[in-house]
NUMARFI-206052 format. One record per residue (C-alpha): x, y, z. Coordinates in steps of 0.1 Angstrom, whole numbers. Layout:
<nodes>
X/Y/Z
...
</nodes>
This chain:
<nodes>
1386/308/-95
1353/315/-77
1328/338/-93
1304/365/-80
1276/371/-105
1258/404/-100
1221/412/-102
1210/429/-134
1220/466/-137
1242/464/-106
1275/468/-124
1274/505/-128
1296/514/-98
1322/489/-108
1322/503/-144
1330/537/-128
1359/519/-110
1345/523/-75
1362/496/-53
1332/485/-32
1306/459/-39
1277/457/-15
1258/426/-5
1226/438/-22
1242/438/-56
1252/402/-57
1230/377/-74
1249/345/-66
1283/332/-57
1305/332/-27
1340/323/-14
1360/319/18
1370/348/40
1393/371/21
1395/349/-10
1399/365/-44
1369/362/-66
1361/371/-102
1332/396/-103
1310/394/-134
1279/413/-145
1245/395/-148
1255/388/-185
1288/373/-176
1310/403/-184
1342/406/-164
1342/435/-140
1369/431/-114
1390/409/-91
1380/414/-55
1385/401/-20
1354/384/-6
1341/391/29
1310/370/39
1304/389/71
1305/425/58
1278/445/40
1307/455/17
1307/420/4
1338/424/-19
1366/450/-22
1383/454/-55
1420/445/-60
1420/452/-98
1398/460/-128
1423/444/-152
1411/410/-163
1446/398/-169
1460/409/-135
1470/380/-113
1463/385/-76
1494/369/-61
1524/377/-41
1539/397/-70
1508/419/-71
1512/429/-34
1549/434/-37
1544/458/-67
1514/476/-52
1532/482/-19
1564/494/-37
1544/519/-58
1526/533/-28
1558/539/-9
1575/555/-39
1545/578/-44
1551/594/-10
1585/607/-21
1566/631/-44
1547/648/-16
1576/668/0
1565/659/35
1583/677/63
1582/650/89
1596/616/98
1559/604/102
1543/595/69
1513/575/58
1527/550/33
1494/531/25
1460/547/26
1436/518/19
1415/520/-12
1433/551/-25
1464/530/-29
1447/499/-42
1449/480/-9
1414/482/6
1414/480/44
1451/485/48
1466/516/66
1504/518/71
1522/547/88
1559/551/91
1574/567/123
1611/570/118
1625/535/114
1592/518/125
1562/508/105
1527/506/120
1500/488/101
1462/483/105
1446/453/86
1409/460/87
1395/440/59
1392/403/51
1413/406/19
1444/422/34
1441/399/65
1444/369/42
1475/383/26
1490/398/58
1522/379/58
1530/386/22
1521/423/27
1543/426/58
1573/413/39
1565/435/9
1563/466/31
1597/459/47
1612/453/13
1598/485/-1
1610/506/28
1643/489/37
1631/487/73
1630/457/97
1603/466/122
1566/465/117
1540/468/146
1504/457/140
1475/478/153
1446/457/139
1425/466/169
1399/489/152
1363/481/159
1357/479/121
1374/445/121
1343/430/138
1322/440/107
1346/418/87
1342/389/112
1379/394/123
1392/394/159
1413/423/172
1450/418/170
1480/439/179
1517/435/186
1550/431/167
1545/415/133
1581/418/122
1612/427/143
1610/443/177
1618/477/192
1605/505/214
1568/515/213
1575/550/226
1586/570/196
1594/607/187
1577/624/158
1596/652/141
1572/675/124
1578/710/109
1594/730/138
1584/708/167
1586/673/182
1558/651/195
1561/620/216
1538/591/208
1531/555/217
1523/531/188
1509/504/212
1483/525/230
1479/557/210
1449/564/188
1448/548/154
1485/539/147
1497/561/174
1490/596/161
1469/617/137
1493/623/108
1464/635/87
1463/669/105
1500/676/99
1494/704/74
1466/719/95
1489/721/125
1514/740/104
1488/764/92
1476/770/128
1512/779/138
1513/802/108
1481/820/119
1494/823/154
1526/838/142
1509/863/119
1479/873/140
1498/871/174
1472/851/193
1470/859/230
1445/833/242
1440/800/223
1415/772/230
1423/737/217
1393/713/221
1396/675/219
1433/682/221
1445/645/224
1482/647/230
1485/684/222
1495/686/185
1476/719/179
1487/731/213
1524/728/205
1518/743/170
1501/774/186
1529/779/211
1555/774/184
1537/802/164
1540/825/194
1506/822/211
1509/836/246
1486/810/263
1468/778/252
1439/761/271
1436/725/260
1406/702/268
1402/665/265
1382/638/284
1413/615/286
1436/621/315
1464/600/300
1462/620/267
1464/653/287
1495/641/305
1512/634/272
1501/668/259
1517/685/289
1549/664/282
1549/675/246
1547/711/256
1577/706/279
1595/686/252
1594/716/230
1608/739/257
1577/759/265
1571/772/300
1543/753/319
1526/787/326
1518/791/290
1495/761/289
1465/749/308
1451/714/305
1415/705/314
1403/669/319
1366/677/311
1337/674/286
1342/698/258
1306/708/253
1301/715/290
1333/735/291
1323/756/262
1290/764/279
1308/773/311
1332/796/292
1302/814/276
1285/819/310
1318/833/324
1322/857/296
1355/842/285
1368/849/250
1396/835/228
1416/848/198
1416/813/182
1398/780/188
1404/745/174
1375/721/172
1388/687/161
1363/662/176
1362/625/172
1340/608/146
1304/618/153
1289/601/122
1307/569/110
1280/564/83
1254/585/65
1228/569/88
1242/588/117
1244/622/99
1213/639/115
1224/632/150
1260/642/142
1249/674/125
1233/685/157
1264/678/177
1287/696/153
1263/726/152
1262/729/190
1300/730/195
1305/754/166
1277/777/178
1294/779/212
1328/784/197
1315/814/176
1302/829/208
1336/826/224
1356/841/195
1366/878/197
1359/898/165
1388/890/142
1393/857/160
1400/825/140
1381/791/142
1398/760/129
1369/735/128
1369/699/115
1348/668/109
1364/634/104
1330/618/99
1326/599/66
1289/604/69
1292/642/68
1301/656/33
1321/688/29
1290/706/16
1269/695/46
1297/704/70
1298/739/55
1260/742/60
1263/731/96
1290/756/104
1270/784/87
1239/775/107
1259/775/139
1272/810/131
1236/822/124
1224/808/157
1253/825/175
1245/858/158
1278/861/141
1292/859/105
1327/851/94
1351/849/64
1360/815/52
1398/818/48
1406/782/39
1392/748/34
1413/721/50
1416/684/44
1439/655/51
1476/658/45
1486/647/9
1499/613/21
1462/606/30
1450/609/-6
1415/609/-21
1413/595/-56
1389/604/-84
1371/571/-82
1368/569/-45
1352/601/-31
1346/583/3
1383/588/9
1375/625/17
1368/618/54
1385/648/69
1369/682/62
1379/715/78
1372/752/76
1393/781/88
1368/809/97
1376/844/108
1348/860/128
1337/894/113
</nodes>
């Protein structure tokens, strides 16, 4: 077994059972791409078994902190089975479920979503790539399914020195699928949709938005960065009279309109704008438009902490404009999916935006990813999705 020996005093994060080991912490040692290594302190104390990645700044990702654990096929079979079983405890009202959520489930770099009878997996680290065939079989065994589509086309694979890869890994079937969620349906495509085909992490937020629409009887709703219309359908299901949805992707808007029709809503209750969100918000302000509810669910503005300052300005600008467009008593559902923006910082950004807009608001709820996208005690970086529900005073 190959050994990574750390520099003096660099073992602290591993002793806290954090699963990442950065290049700067390693004193000596190496291995092949994705190979399992024994990680030791500068004094030779065992710390972890980890997958080595010679191209990444995260030079090793931990499989286990148990010195007596064997990292073999049995390990992956057991880990996949445990992760799948854990989802049964979450009481998820959908046929779309995240079954494996990377580090939080002990499989760094692996994401697996289930849509009905089809699994979709992303292998984004050298370790899970090396064990891909074993993991694929383990997932099918744990779920009793026969179809697994691979969407390993994320840009993060390049950081691991891995090429993009997508297509059927096991079995074969349609790529156009139907998601059953709460009181509505959403069509998706696992081959060309974002991530694995859809954003399952916002499942509970969509339900809450429908609840607010039902209780507060929204007349005019604005859904920004709407993608294929999940929040749009949720608002209409809750009884909103009209929803304006904005996205810069024409194909996504076509699917959003199709999802509105799929759920039986009249086309007259929905407007779709193929436009830049920031420019559209400014135009609405100039026109004196107002809305009872606004959703801001932008793409990742800050992939790392290094991008936080620039991202903070972008988040502040769209939230400032949204506050100007909200009627008194109106509700803002605002989110950041940027790992480089902490929940505390996001709150400060939204507060500053309200101040610049000259309005205040009540924070009704703090939102996060659905429970099948867990954050663990030892891996706070898992809290990538942060949201606030703010009612304008």
